HTML snippet that shows the backbone in 3Dmol.js (N, CA, C, O; Angstrom):
<script src="https://3Dmol.org/build/3Dmol-min.js"></script>
<div id="view" style="width:600px;height:400px;position:relative"></div>
<script>
const pdb = `
ATOM      1  N   MET A   1      11.534  -0.684  -3.974  1.00  0.00           N
ATOM      2  CA  MET A   1      11.104  -0.639  -2.604  1.00  0.00           C
ATOM      3  C   MET A   1      10.948  -2.047  -2.040  1.00  0.00           C
ATOM      4  O   MET A   1      11.255  -2.288  -0.873  1.00  0.00           O
ATOM      5  N   GLU A   2      10.473  -2.972  -2.863  1.00  0.00           N
ATOM      6  CA  GLU A   2      10.294  -4.340  -2.359  1.00  0.00           C
ATOM      7  C   GLU A   2      11.624  -4.972  -1.961  1.00  0.00           C
ATOM      8  O   GLU A   2      11.708  -5.635  -0.928  1.00  0.00           O
ATOM      9  N   THR A   3      12.648  -4.777  -2.758  1.00  0.00           N
ATOM     10  CA  THR A   3      13.961  -5.332  -2.441  1.00  0.00           C
ATOM     11  C   THR A   3      14.535  -4.663  -1.199  1.00  0.00           C
ATOM     12  O   THR A   3      15.091  -5.337  -0.331  1.00  0.00           O
ATOM     13  N   PHE A   4      14.407  -3.358  -1.111  1.00  0.00           N
ATOM     14  CA  PHE A   4      14.865  -2.614   0.066  1.00  0.00           C
ATOM     15  C   PHE A   4      14.138  -3.101   1.318  1.00  0.00           C
ATOM     16  O   PHE A   4      14.763  -3.329   2.354  1.00  0.00           O
ATOM     17  N   THR A   5      12.824  -3.257   1.222  1.00  0.00           N
ATOM     18  CA  THR A   5      12.016  -3.725   2.354  1.00  0.00           C
ATOM     19  C   THR A   5      12.447  -5.114   2.792  1.00  0.00           C
ATOM     20  O   THR A   5      12.597  -5.375   3.986  1.00  0.00           O
ATOM     21  N   ARG A   6      12.645  -5.994   1.839  1.00  0.00           N
ATOM     22  CA  ARG A   6      13.045  -7.366   2.156  1.00  0.00           C
ATOM     23  C   ARG A   6      14.408  -7.389   2.847  1.00  0.00           C
ATOM     24  O   ARG A   6      14.576  -8.046   3.875  1.00  0.00           O
ATOM     25  N   GLY A   7      15.372  -6.675   2.284  1.00  0.00           N
ATOM     26  CA  GLY A   7      16.718  -6.670   2.846  1.00  0.00           C
ATOM     27  C   GLY A   7      16.780  -6.032   4.213  1.00  0.00           C
ATOM     28  O   GLY A   7      17.371  -6.592   5.136  1.00  0.00           O
ATOM     29  N   LEU A   8      16.174  -4.860   4.355  1.00  0.00           N
ATOM     30  CA  LEU A   8      16.193  -4.164   5.638  1.00  0.00           C
ATOM     31  C   LEU A   8      15.416  -4.938   6.694  1.00  0.00           C
ATOM     32  O   LEU A   8      15.823  -4.997   7.855  1.00  0.00           O
ATOM     33  N   GLY A   9      14.297  -5.532   6.290  1.00  0.00           N
ATOM     34  CA  GLY A   9      13.508  -6.321   7.236  1.00  0.00           C
ATOM     35  C   GLY A   9      14.280  -7.509   7.773  1.00  0.00           C
ATOM     36  O   GLY A   9      14.205  -7.821   8.961  1.00  0.00           O
ATOM     37  N   ARG A  10      15.020  -8.168   6.902  1.00  0.00           N
ATOM     38  CA  ARG A  10      15.831  -9.316   7.331  1.00  0.00           C
ATOM     39  C   ARG A  10      16.984  -8.867   8.220  1.00  0.00           C
ATOM     40  O   ARG A  10      17.329  -9.546   9.187  1.00  0.00           O
ATOM     41  N   GLU A  11      17.567  -7.743   7.898  1.00  0.00           N
ATOM     42  CA  GLU A  11      18.695  -7.238   8.686  1.00  0.00           C
ATOM     43  C   GLU A  11      18.262  -6.801  10.083  1.00  0.00           C
ATOM     44  O   GLU A  11      18.991  -7.014  11.051  1.00  0.00           O
ATOM     45  N   LEU A  12      17.091  -6.196  10.193  1.00  0.00           N
ATOM     46  CA  LEU A  12      16.649  -5.644  11.477  1.00  0.00           C
ATOM     47  C   LEU A  12      15.809  -6.600  12.311  1.00  0.00           C
ATOM     48  O   LEU A  12      15.571  -6.339  13.490  1.00  0.00           O
ATOM     49  N   ALA A  13      15.359  -7.699  11.725  1.00  0.00           N
ATOM     50  CA  ALA A  13      14.514  -8.650  12.454  1.00  0.00           C
ATOM     51  C   ALA A  13      15.139  -9.126  13.762  1.00  0.00           C
ATOM     52  O   ALA A  13      14.427  -9.208  14.762  1.00  0.00           O
ATOM     53  N   PRO A  14      16.440  -9.448  13.808  1.00  0.00           N
ATOM     54  CA  PRO A  14      17.022  -9.891  15.080  1.00  0.00           C
ATOM     55  C   PRO A  14      16.963  -8.838  16.186  1.00  0.00           C
ATOM     56  O   PRO A  14      17.079  -9.161  17.368  1.00  0.00           O
ATOM     57  N   LEU A  15      16.784  -7.583  15.795  1.00  0.00           N
ATOM     58  CA  LEU A  15      16.689  -6.500  16.774  1.00  0.00           C
ATOM     59  C   LEU A  15      15.243  -6.229  17.183  1.00  0.00           C
ATOM     60  O   LEU A  15      14.976  -5.331  17.981  1.00  0.00           O
ATOM     61  N   GLY A  16      14.312  -7.009  16.632  1.00  0.00           N
ATOM     62  CA  GLY A  16      12.901  -6.819  16.956  1.00  0.00           C
ATOM     63  C   GLY A  16      12.247  -5.677  16.190  1.00  0.00           C
ATOM     64  O   GLY A  16      11.168  -5.209  16.554  1.00  0.00           O
ATOM     65  N   ILE A  17      12.908  -5.236  15.132  1.00  0.00           N
ATOM     66  CA  ILE A  17      12.366  -4.152  14.311  1.00  0.00           C
ATOM     67  C   ILE A  17      11.775  -4.761  13.050  1.00  0.00           C
ATOM     68  O   ILE A  17      12.455  -5.479  12.316  1.00  0.00           O
ATOM     69  N   ARG A  18      10.501  -4.468  12.805  1.00  0.00           N
ATOM     70  CA  ARG A  18       9.824  -4.986  11.622  1.00  0.00           C
ATOM     71  C   ARG A  18       9.802  -3.931  10.531  1.00  0.00           C
ATOM     72  O   ARG A  18       9.685  -2.738  10.811  1.00  0.00           O
ATOM     73  N   VAL A  19       9.915  -4.375   9.288  1.00  0.00           N
ATOM     74  CA  VAL A  19       9.865  -3.476   8.136  1.00  0.00           C
ATOM     75  C   VAL A  19       8.789  -4.003   7.194  1.00  0.00           C
ATOM     76  O   VAL A  19       8.884  -5.120   6.685  1.00  0.00           O
ATOM     77  N   VAL A  20       7.772  -3.188   6.973  1.00  0.00           N
ATOM     78  CA  VAL A  20       6.652  -3.573   6.121  1.00  0.00           C
ATOM     79  C   VAL A  20       6.388  -2.433   5.140  1.00  0.00           C
ATOM     80  O   VAL A  20       6.321  -1.267   5.530  1.00  0.00           O
ATOM     81  N   ASN A  21       6.243  -2.778   3.883  1.00  0.00           N
ATOM     82  CA  ASN A  21       5.960  -1.823   2.827  1.00  0.00           C
ATOM     83  C   ASN A  21       4.509  -2.023   2.377  1.00  0.00           C
ATOM     84  O   ASN A  21       4.110  -3.140   2.050  1.00  0.00           O
ATOM     85  N   VAL A  22       3.729  -0.952   2.361  1.00  0.00           N
ATOM     86  CA  VAL A  22       2.377  -1.003   1.812  1.00  0.00           C
ATOM     87  C   VAL A  22       2.446  -0.362   0.433  1.00  0.00           C
ATOM     88  O   VAL A  22       2.867   0.786   0.288  1.00  0.00           O
ATOM     89  N   ALA A  23       2.024  -1.125  -0.585  1.00  0.00           N
ATOM     90  CA  ALA A  23       2.135  -0.671  -1.973  1.00  0.00           C
ATOM     91  C   ALA A  23       0.743  -0.508  -2.587  1.00  0.00           C
ATOM     92  O   ALA A  23       0.220  -1.442  -3.195  1.00  0.00           O
ATOM     93  N   PRO A  24       0.153   0.657  -2.432  1.00  0.00           N
ATOM     94  CA  PRO A  24      -1.192   0.859  -2.980  1.00  0.00           C
ATOM     95  C   PRO A  24      -1.173   1.180  -4.472  1.00  0.00           C
ATOM     96  O   PRO A  24      -0.226   1.771  -4.993  1.00  0.00           O
ATOM     97  N   ALA A  25      -2.230   0.778  -5.127  1.00  0.00           N
ATOM     98  CA  ALA A  25      -2.454   1.213  -6.509  1.00  0.00           C
ATOM     99  C   ALA A  25      -3.118   2.592  -6.432  1.00  0.00           C
ATOM    100  O   ALA A  25      -3.086   3.243  -5.388  1.00  0.00           O
ATOM    101  N   THR A  26      -3.702   3.019  -7.509  1.00  0.00           N
ATOM    102  CA  THR A  26      -4.318   4.346  -7.541  1.00  0.00           C
ATOM    103  C   THR A  26      -5.343   4.488  -6.425  1.00  0.00           C
ATOM    104  O   THR A  26      -6.187   3.619  -6.206  1.00  0.00           O
ATOM    105  N   THR A  27      -5.241   5.604  -5.735  1.00  0.00           N
ATOM    106  CA  THR A  27      -6.106   5.897  -4.593  1.00  0.00           C
ATOM    107  C   THR A  27      -6.811   7.220  -4.840  1.00  0.00           C
ATOM    108  O   THR A  27      -6.231   8.145  -5.407  1.00  0.00           O
ATOM    109  N   ASN A  28      -8.052   7.305  -4.417  1.00  0.00           N
ATOM    110  CA  ASN A  28      -8.879   8.480  -4.671  1.00  0.00           C
ATOM    111  C   ASN A  28      -8.470   9.641  -3.757  1.00  0.00           C
ATOM    112  O   ASN A  28      -9.032   9.841  -2.680  1.00  0.00           O
ATOM    113  N   THR A  29      -7.470  10.398  -4.227  1.00  0.00           N
ATOM    114  CA  THR A  29      -7.018  11.588  -3.498  1.00  0.00           C
ATOM    115  C   THR A  29      -7.011  12.772  -4.452  1.00  0.00           C
ATOM    116  O   THR A  29      -7.315  12.624  -5.636  1.00  0.00           O
ATOM    117  N   GLN A  30      -6.672  13.919  -3.950  1.00  0.00           N
ATOM    118  CA  GLN A  30      -6.625  15.133  -4.769  1.00  0.00           C
ATOM    119  C   GLN A  30      -5.339  15.263  -5.577  1.00  0.00           C
ATOM    120  O   GLN A  30      -5.200  16.209  -6.353  1.00  0.00           O
ATOM    121  N   ILE A  31      -4.409  14.352  -5.416  1.00  0.00           N
ATOM    122  CA  ILE A  31      -3.115  14.475  -6.094  1.00  0.00           C
ATOM    123  C   ILE A  31      -3.273  14.497  -7.617  1.00  0.00           C
ATOM    124  O   ILE A  31      -2.523  15.182  -8.312  1.00  0.00           O
ATOM    125  N   HIS A  32      -4.235  13.759  -8.122  1.00  0.00           N
ATOM    126  CA  HIS A  32      -4.424  13.704  -9.574  1.00  0.00           C
ATOM    127  C   HIS A  32      -4.955  15.037 -10.108  1.00  0.00           C
ATOM    128  O   HIS A  32      -4.491  15.526 -11.137  1.00  0.00           O
ATOM    129  N   ALA A  33      -5.917  15.613  -9.414  1.00  0.00           N
ATOM    130  CA  ALA A  33      -6.440  16.920  -9.820  1.00  0.00           C
ATOM    131  C   ALA A  33      -5.355  17.986  -9.697  1.00  0.00           C
ATOM    132  O   ALA A  33      -5.229  18.853 -10.561  1.00  0.00           O
ATOM    133  N   SER A  34      -4.581  17.918  -8.631  1.00  0.00           N
ATOM    134  CA  SER A  34      -3.499  18.887  -8.431  1.00  0.00           C
ATOM    135  C   SER A  34      -2.450  18.784  -9.526  1.00  0.00           C
ATOM    136  O   SER A  34      -1.798  19.771  -9.866  1.00  0.00           O
ATOM    137  N   ALA A  35      -2.290  17.590 -10.075  1.00  0.00           N
ATOM    138  CA  ALA A  35      -1.320  17.381 -11.151  1.00  0.00           C
ATOM    139  C   ALA A  35      -1.910  17.697 -12.523  1.00  0.00           C
ATOM    140  O   ALA A  35      -1.238  17.535 -13.541  1.00  0.00           O
ATOM    141  N   GLY A  36      -3.154  18.144 -12.553  1.00  0.00           N
ATOM    142  CA  GLY A  36      -3.769  18.548 -13.810  1.00  0.00           C
ATOM    143  C   GLY A  36      -4.569  17.470 -14.515  1.00  0.00           C
ATOM    144  O   GLY A  36      -4.938  17.637 -15.677  1.00  0.00           O
ATOM    145  N   ASP A  37      -4.847  16.361 -13.828  1.00  0.00           N
ATOM    146  CA  ASP A  37      -5.585  15.257 -14.456  1.00  0.00           C
ATOM    147  C   ASP A  37      -6.706  14.786 -13.515  1.00  0.00           C
ATOM    148  O   ASP A  37      -6.639  13.677 -12.985  1.00  0.00           O
ATOM    149  N   PRO A  38      -7.725  15.615 -13.308  1.00  0.00           N
ATOM    150  CA  PRO A  38      -8.764  15.280 -12.333  1.00  0.00           C
ATOM    151  C   PRO A  38      -9.601  14.047 -12.692  1.00  0.00           C
ATOM    152  O   PRO A  38     -10.267  13.494 -11.817  1.00  0.00           O
ATOM    153  N   GLN A  39      -9.586  13.607 -13.943  1.00  0.00           N
ATOM    154  CA  GLN A  39     -10.375  12.448 -14.362  1.00  0.00           C
ATOM    155  C   GLN A  39      -9.587  11.135 -14.315  1.00  0.00           C
ATOM    156  O   GLN A  39     -10.113  10.082 -14.673  1.00  0.00           O
ATOM    157  N   ARG A  40      -8.342  11.199 -13.878  1.00  0.00           N
ATOM    158  CA  ARG A  40      -7.493   9.997 -13.904  1.00  0.00           C
ATOM    159  C   ARG A  40      -8.094   8.850 -13.101  1.00  0.00           C
ATOM    160  O   ARG A  40      -8.085   7.713 -13.571  1.00  0.00           O
ATOM    161  N   THR A  41      -8.611   9.110 -11.916  1.00  0.00           N
ATOM    162  CA  THR A  41      -9.143   8.016 -11.102  1.00  0.00           C
ATOM    163  C   THR A  41     -10.318   7.334 -11.803  1.00  0.00           C
ATOM    164  O   THR A  41     -10.490   6.121 -11.685  1.00  0.00           O
ATOM    165  N   ASP A  42     -11.118   8.100 -12.525  1.00  0.00           N
ATOM    166  CA  ASP A  42     -12.239   7.505 -13.261  1.00  0.00           C
ATOM    167  C   ASP A  42     -11.732   6.572 -14.364  1.00  0.00           C
ATOM    168  O   ASP A  42     -12.270   5.482 -14.555  1.00  0.00           O
ATOM    169  N   ARG A  43     -10.707   7.000 -15.078  1.00  0.00           N
ATOM    170  CA  ARG A  43     -10.143   6.168 -16.152  1.00  0.00           C
ATOM    171  C   ARG A  43      -9.514   4.896 -15.588  1.00  0.00           C
ATOM    172  O   ARG A  43      -9.694   3.812 -16.142  1.00  0.00           O
ATOM    173  N   VAL A  44      -8.783   5.030 -14.494  1.00  0.00           N
ATOM    174  CA  VAL A  44      -8.129   3.864 -13.885  1.00  0.00           C
ATOM    175  C   VAL A  44      -9.172   2.905 -13.326  1.00  0.00           C
ATOM    176  O   VAL A  44      -9.037   1.689 -13.465  1.00  0.00           O
ATOM    177  N   ALA A  45     -10.203   3.439 -12.702  1.00  0.00           N
ATOM    178  CA  ALA A  45     -11.250   2.594 -12.112  1.00  0.00           C
ATOM    179  C   ALA A  45     -11.895   1.704 -13.163  1.00  0.00           C
ATOM    180  O   ALA A  45     -12.233   0.555 -12.881  1.00  0.00           O
ATOM    181  N   ALA A  46     -12.064   2.217 -14.346  1.00  0.00           N
ATOM    182  CA  ALA A  46     -12.702   1.442 -15.421  1.00  0.00           C
ATOM    183  C   ALA A  46     -11.878   0.218 -15.813  1.00  0.00           C
ATOM    184  O   ALA A  46     -12.428  -0.757 -16.324  1.00  0.00           O
ATOM    185  N   CYS A  47     -10.581   0.256 -15.583  1.00  0.00           N
ATOM    186  CA  CYS A  47      -9.692  -0.858 -15.940  1.00  0.00           C
ATOM    187  C   CYS A  47      -9.357  -1.767 -14.759  1.00  0.00           C
ATOM    188  O   CYS A  47      -8.757  -2.825 -14.947  1.00  0.00           O
ATOM    189  N   ALA A  48      -9.732  -1.373 -13.565  1.00  0.00           N
ATOM    190  CA  ALA A  48      -9.384  -2.140 -12.371  1.00  0.00           C
ATOM    191  C   ALA A  48     -10.299  -3.347 -12.209  1.00  0.00           C
ATOM    192  O   ALA A  48     -11.497  -3.240 -12.468  1.00  0.00           O
ATOM    193  N   PRO A  49      -9.765  -4.497 -11.787  1.00  0.00           N
ATOM    194  CA  PRO A  49     -10.597  -5.682 -11.590  1.00  0.00           C
ATOM    195  C   PRO A  49     -11.791  -5.451 -10.655  1.00  0.00           C
ATOM    196  O   PRO A  49     -12.860  -6.025 -10.860  1.00  0.00           O
ATOM    197  N   MET A  50     -11.609  -4.619  -9.642  1.00  0.00           N
ATOM    198  CA  MET A  50     -12.708  -4.352  -8.713  1.00  0.00           C
ATOM    199  C   MET A  50     -13.620  -3.233  -9.212  1.00  0.00           C
ATOM    200  O   MET A  50     -14.647  -2.945  -8.596  1.00  0.00           O
ATOM    201  N   GLY A  51     -13.248  -2.606 -10.322  1.00  0.00           N
ATOM    202  CA  GLY A  51     -14.079  -1.565 -10.918  1.00  0.00           C
ATOM    203  C   GLY A  51     -14.038  -0.237 -10.193  1.00  0.00           C
ATOM    204  O   GLY A  51     -14.905   0.614 -10.392  1.00  0.00           O
ATOM    205  N   ARG A  52     -13.024  -0.055  -9.344  1.00  0.00           N
ATOM    206  CA  ARG A  52     -12.901   1.203  -8.606  1.00  0.00           C
ATOM    207  C   ARG A  52     -11.466   1.358  -8.134  1.00  0.00           C
ATOM    208  O   ARG A  52     -10.677   0.414  -8.181  1.00  0.00           O
ATOM    209  N   VAL A  53     -11.140   2.555  -7.682  1.00  0.00           N
ATOM    210  CA  VAL A  53      -9.839   2.800  -7.074  1.00  0.00           C
ATOM    211  C   VAL A  53     -10.000   2.732  -5.559  1.00  0.00           C
ATOM    212  O   VAL A  53     -11.119   2.690  -5.047  1.00  0.00           O
ATOM    213  N   ALA A  54      -8.894   2.722  -4.857  1.00  0.00           N
ATOM    214  CA  ALA A  54      -8.927   2.616  -3.395  1.00  0.00           C
ATOM    215  C   ALA A  54      -9.388   3.915  -2.750  1.00  0.00           C
ATOM    216  O   ALA A  54      -9.154   5.008  -3.266  1.00  0.00           O
ATOM    217  N   ASP A  55     -10.038   3.768  -1.627  1.00  0.00           N
ATOM    218  CA  ASP A  55     -10.359   4.897  -0.773  1.00  0.00           C
ATOM    219  C   ASP A  55      -9.175   5.069   0.183  1.00  0.00           C
ATOM    220  O   ASP A  55      -8.621   4.068   0.637  1.00  0.00           O
ATOM    221  N   PRO A  56      -8.772   6.294   0.502  1.00  0.00           N
ATOM    222  CA  PRO A  56      -7.638   6.471   1.405  1.00  0.00           C
ATOM    223  C   PRO A  56      -7.783   5.716   2.733  1.00  0.00           C
ATOM    224  O   PRO A  56      -6.792   5.235   3.283  1.00  0.00           O
ATOM    225  N   ALA A  57      -8.998   5.615   3.241  1.00  0.00           N
ATOM    226  CA  ALA A  57      -9.212   4.907   4.513  1.00  0.00           C
ATOM    227  C   ALA A  57      -8.873   3.421   4.392  1.00  0.00           C
ATOM    228  O   ALA A  57      -8.431   2.803   5.360  1.00  0.00           O
ATOM    229  N   GLU A  58      -9.078   2.854   3.214  1.00  0.00           N
ATOM    230  CA  GLU A  58      -8.742   1.444   3.011  1.00  0.00           C
ATOM    231  C   GLU A  58      -7.228   1.222   3.115  1.00  0.00           C
ATOM    232  O   GLU A  58      -6.776   0.226   3.680  1.00  0.00           O
ATOM    233  N   ILE A  59      -6.469   2.144   2.573  1.00  0.00           N
ATOM    234  CA  ILE A  59      -5.007   2.046   2.653  1.00  0.00           C
ATOM    235  C   ILE A  59      -4.566   2.295   4.095  1.00  0.00           C
ATOM    236  O   ILE A  59      -3.686   1.603   4.606  1.00  0.00           O
ATOM    237  N   ALA A  60      -5.166   3.265   4.735  1.00  0.00           N
ATOM    238  CA  ALA A  60      -4.832   3.557   6.135  1.00  0.00           C
ATOM    239  C   ALA A  60      -5.102   2.355   7.030  1.00  0.00           C
ATOM    240  O   ALA A  60      -4.329   2.083   7.949  1.00  0.00           O
ATOM    241  N   ASP A  61      -6.185   1.635   6.775  1.00  0.00           N
ATOM    242  CA  ASP A  61      -6.496   0.437   7.568  1.00  0.00           C
ATOM    243  C   ASP A  61      -5.396  -0.608   7.458  1.00  0.00           C
ATOM    244  O   ASP A  61      -5.069  -1.276   8.439  1.00  0.00           O
ATOM    245  N   ILE A  62      -4.830  -0.750   6.275  1.00  0.00           N
ATOM    246  CA  ILE A  62      -3.733  -1.711   6.085  1.00  0.00           C
ATOM    247  C   ILE A  62      -2.512  -1.279   6.886  1.00  0.00           C
ATOM    248  O   ILE A  62      -1.855  -2.104   7.520  1.00  0.00           O
ATOM    249  N   VAL A  63      -2.213   0.009   6.855  1.00  0.00           N
ATOM    250  CA  VAL A  63      -1.069   0.535   7.609  1.00  0.00           C
ATOM    251  C   VAL A  63      -1.282   0.334   9.101  1.00  0.00           C
ATOM    252  O   VAL A  63      -0.369  -0.090   9.810  1.00  0.00           O
ATOM    253  N   VAL A  64      -2.482   0.638   9.581  1.00  0.00           N
ATOM    254  CA  VAL A  64      -2.784   0.448  11.011  1.00  0.00           C
ATOM    255  C   VAL A  64      -2.626  -1.020  11.390  1.00  0.00           C
ATOM    256  O   VAL A  64      -2.074  -1.331  12.445  1.00  0.00           O
ATOM    257  N   TRP A  65      -3.103  -1.922  10.541  1.00  0.00           N
ATOM    258  CA  TRP A  65      -2.946  -3.346  10.817  1.00  0.00           C
ATOM    259  C   TRP A  65      -1.462  -3.718  10.873  1.00  0.00           C
ATOM    260  O   TRP A  65      -1.036  -4.438  11.776  1.00  0.00           O
ATOM    261  N   ALA A  66      -0.675  -3.229   9.911  1.00  0.00           N
ATOM    262  CA  ALA A  66       0.750  -3.556   9.864  1.00  0.00           C
ATOM    263  C   ALA A  66       1.487  -3.066  11.109  1.00  0.00           C
ATOM    264  O   ALA A  66       2.494  -3.652  11.505  1.00  0.00           O
ATOM    265  N   LEU A  67       0.995  -2.010  11.716  1.00  0.00           N
ATOM    266  CA  LEU A  67       1.599  -1.474  12.935  1.00  0.00           C
ATOM    267  C   LEU A  67       1.109  -2.176  14.196  1.00  0.00           C
ATOM    268  O   LEU A  67       1.673  -1.985  15.273  1.00  0.00           O
ATOM    269  N   SER A  68       0.074  -2.978  14.067  1.00  0.00           N
ATOM    270  CA  SER A  68      -0.549  -3.587  15.245  1.00  0.00           C
ATOM    271  C   SER A  68       0.142  -4.889  15.667  1.00  0.00           C
ATOM    272  O   SER A  68       0.965  -5.441  14.936  1.00  0.00           O
ATOM    273  N   ASP A  69      -0.211  -5.355  16.849  1.00  0.00           N
ATOM    274  CA  ASP A  69       0.288  -6.636  17.346  1.00  0.00           C
ATOM    275  C   ASP A  69      -0.203  -7.804  16.497  1.00  0.00           C
ATOM    276  O   ASP A  69       0.418  -8.867  16.487  1.00  0.00           O
ATOM    277  N   GLN A  70      -1.307  -7.614  15.788  1.00  0.00           N
ATOM    278  CA  GLN A  70      -1.820  -8.682  14.916  1.00  0.00           C
ATOM    279  C   GLN A  70      -0.830  -9.013  13.802  1.00  0.00           C
ATOM    280  O   GLN A  70      -0.850 -10.119  13.261  1.00  0.00           O
ATOM    281  N   ALA A  71       0.020  -8.077  13.466  1.00  0.00           N
ATOM    282  CA  ALA A  71       1.003  -8.270  12.399  1.00  0.00           C
ATOM    283  C   ALA A  71       2.401  -8.501  12.970  1.00  0.00           C
ATOM    284  O   ALA A  71       3.396  -8.268  12.282  1.00  0.00           O
ATOM    285  N   SER A  72       2.483  -8.948  14.198  1.00  0.00           N
ATOM    286  CA  SER A  72       3.781  -9.045  14.881  1.00  0.00           C
ATOM    287  C   SER A  72       4.760 -10.012  14.227  1.00  0.00           C
ATOM    288  O   SER A  72       5.959  -9.929  14.493  1.00  0.00           O
ATOM    289  N   TYR A  73       4.297 -10.912  13.391  1.00  0.00           N
ATOM    290  CA  TYR A  73       5.187 -11.859  12.720  1.00  0.00           C
ATOM    291  C   TYR A  73       5.426 -11.485  11.259  1.00  0.00           C
ATOM    292  O   TYR A  73       6.012 -12.261  10.504  1.00  0.00           O
ATOM    293  N   VAL A  74       4.978 -10.313  10.868  1.00  0.00           N
ATOM    294  CA  VAL A  74       5.140  -9.850   9.488  1.00  0.00           C
ATOM    295  C   VAL A  74       6.323  -8.887   9.431  1.00  0.00           C
ATOM    296  O   VAL A  74       6.327  -7.857  10.105  1.00  0.00           O
ATOM    297  N   THR A  75       7.305  -9.223   8.639  1.00  0.00           N
ATOM    298  CA  THR A  75       8.434  -8.327   8.387  1.00  0.00           C
ATOM    299  C   THR A  75       9.054  -8.683   7.043  1.00  0.00           C
ATOM    300  O   THR A  75       8.798  -9.752   6.489  1.00  0.00           O
ATOM    301  N   ALA A  76       9.859  -7.788   6.539  1.00  0.00           N
ATOM    302  CA  ALA A  76      10.530  -7.984   5.256  1.00  0.00           C
ATOM    303  C   ALA A  76       9.518  -8.280   4.154  1.00  0.00           C
ATOM    304  O   ALA A  76       9.785  -9.070   3.249  1.00  0.00           O
ATOM    305  N   SER A  77       8.359  -7.640   4.238  1.00  0.00           N
ATOM    306  CA  SER A  77       7.250  -7.965   3.343  1.00  0.00           C
ATOM    307  C   SER A  77       6.629  -6.710   2.734  1.00  0.00           C
ATOM    308  O   SER A  77       6.621  -5.637   3.337  1.00  0.00           O
ATOM    309  N   THR A  78       6.112  -6.883   1.525  1.00  0.00           N
ATOM    310  CA  THR A  78       5.330  -5.851   0.864  1.00  0.00           C
ATOM    311  C   THR A  78       3.897  -6.311   0.795  1.00  0.00           C
ATOM    312  O   THR A  78       3.615  -7.431   0.368  1.00  0.00           O
ATOM    313  N   ILE A  79       2.994  -5.455   1.210  1.00  0.00           N
ATOM    314  CA  ILE A  79       1.564  -5.755   1.133  1.00  0.00           C
ATOM    315  C   ILE A  79       0.994  -4.990  -0.054  1.00  0.00           C
ATOM    316  O   ILE A  79       0.897  -3.764  -0.007  1.00  0.00           O
ATOM    317  N   PRO A  80       0.616  -5.693  -1.116  1.00  0.00           N
ATOM    318  CA  PRO A  80       0.020  -4.989  -2.257  1.00  0.00           C
ATOM    319  C   PRO A  80      -1.434  -4.662  -1.964  1.00  0.00           C
ATOM    320  O   PRO A  80      -2.202  -5.531  -1.551  1.00  0.00           O
ATOM    321  N   ALA A  81      -1.802  -3.432  -2.173  1.00  0.00           N
ATOM    322  CA  ALA A  81      -3.191  -2.997  -2.019  1.00  0.00           C
ATOM    323  C   ALA A  81      -3.630  -2.495  -3.382  1.00  0.00           C
ATOM    324  O   ALA A  81      -3.706  -1.290  -3.626  1.00  0.00           O
ATOM    325  N   THR A  82      -3.918  -3.439  -4.266  1.00  0.00           N
ATOM    326  CA  THR A  82      -4.085  -3.096  -5.681  1.00  0.00           C
ATOM    327  C   THR A  82      -5.474  -3.378  -6.245  1.00  0.00           C
ATOM    328  O   THR A  82      -5.727  -3.117  -7.421  1.00  0.00           O
ATOM    329  N   GLY A  83      -6.358  -3.899  -5.437  1.00  0.00           N
ATOM    330  CA  GLY A  83      -7.691  -4.203  -5.944  1.00  0.00           C
ATOM    331  C   GLY A  83      -7.674  -5.270  -7.023  1.00  0.00           C
ATOM    332  O   GLY A  83      -8.592  -5.335  -7.841  1.00  0.00           O
ATOM    333  N   GLY A  84      -6.654  -6.102  -7.038  1.00  0.00           N
ATOM    334  CA  GLY A  84      -6.584  -7.191  -7.983  1.00  0.00           C
ATOM    335  C   GLY A  84      -5.702  -6.944  -9.191  1.00  0.00           C
ATOM    336  O   GLY A  84      -5.580  -7.812 -10.055  1.00  0.00           O
ATOM    337  N   LYS A  85      -5.094  -5.788  -9.264  1.00  0.00           N
ATOM    338  CA  LYS A  85      -4.211  -5.479 -10.399  1.00  0.00           C
ATOM    339  C   LYS A  85      -2.947  -6.272 -10.335  1.00  0.00           C
ATOM    340  O   LYS A  85      -2.090  -6.138 -11.209  1.00  0.00           O
TER     341      LYS A  85
END
`;
const viewer = $3Dmol.createViewer("view");
viewer.addModel(pdb, "pdb");
viewer.setStyle({}, {cartoon: {color: "spectrum"}});
viewer.zoomTo();
viewer.render();
</script>
């Protein structure tokens, strides 16, 4: 995804189209329980530098920022949201 984001972002930049990839680490959602591993976030949190996994709102805030005028000079980039991993 990072290579795709970089290439597409560079190709579309002259057209005023920005391409930004948000790459979150484990996030506290129901997907883990639905996949049969409801304790996964607890195990991952214990190994994370910040001692926790991401809250979905934290990832959403990054996406909202990337879509905003504040990020108008950001393109062909991946934003890691990994809590230090």
